[in-house]
C-alpha positions, 0 to 999 in steps of 0.5 A, spaced: 243 117 894 237 118 890 232 124 890 227 120 895 228 117 901 229 110 900 224 105 904 227 103 910 225 095 912 225 093 920 226 087 921 225 086 929 227 079 933 231 076 938 237 075 938 239 079 933 243 084 933 250 086 933 251 080 929 257 080 925 253 076 919 252 084 918 258 085 914 258 078 910 250 079 907 252 087 906 258 083 901 252 079 899 247 085 897 254 088 893 256 082 889 248 081 888 247 088 885 243 090 892 244 097 895 241 094 901 244 094 908 243 091 915 241 096 921 243 094 928 239 099 933 240 102 939 235 101 946 232 106 950 238 108 957 235 104 962 235 098 958 242 100 955 246 096 959 242 090 958 243 091 949 250 092 949 251 086 953 246 082 949 249 084 942 257 083 945 253 076 947 251 075 940 258 078 936 261 072 941 256 067 938 257 068 931 264 070 932 265 062 935 265 059 928 271 059 923 266 062 918 266 068 922 273 069 922 274 074 916 269 078 919 274 079 925 280 079 921 277 086 917 277 089 924 284 086 925 282 081 931 282 074 928 285 071 933 279 072 937 275 067 933 279 061 935 279 063 943 271 064 942 270 057 939 273 053 944 271 057 950 264 055 947 266 048 946 267 049 954 261 052 954 263 058 957 258 061 952 257 067 958 263 068 959 264 069 952 262 076 950 268 079 955 272 077 950 268 083 946 270 089 948 267 096 947 272 098 941 269 091 938 263 093 939 263 100 936 266 097 930 260 092 928 254 095 931 252 102 933 250 104 939 247 109 942 240 115 944 235 114 937 238 121 934 246 119 935 244 111 931 241 115 926 246 120 924 251 114 925 248 109 921 247 114 915 255 118 917 257 111 917 253 108 909 251 113 906 250 113 898 251 105 900 244 103 901 236 103 898 234 099 904 235 099 911 233 092 916 233 095 924 235 089 929 235 089 936 237 084 942 231 086 946 224 087 945 223 096 943 218 101 943 215 103 936 217 110 938 224 109 939 224 105 932 220 111 929 225 117 932 230 113 929 228 113 923 227 120 923 234 121 925 236 117 920 231 121 914 234 128 918 241 126 917 240 123 909 236 130 908 243 133 910 247 128 907 244 129 900 244 136 901 
């Protein structure tokens, strides 16, 4: 990690969090010589259940395509891809999220309060990023983003010392 904290780039959209593209894009960034990362951001506690459901839906949607089988295989879950493809062809979009269990969710996304997310991101990616992008599958308030960024900076400073 550099002596000063790199810029944090925030891209907020809906739906985009929990996207398995995160892993693939990070690998593309590495191949291109870029030290960038995607970031999945949590929500306030009163919206956490909706955010988890939305993130699982987004993971299931992307994982239903053959191109994302590699992401699932990385986590020993490759067998889910054909099942999710079948479900998508049957129009079972709502049910697909039920295939994504909490363990897989935690392998792809970081879920928690702003302090936990900030610390978790630094623990997972310390020394490998120059920029972070914040993605959510839900509307998020600016103070939550600011609190998460502050937690990232605090955790980053602690990991650099």
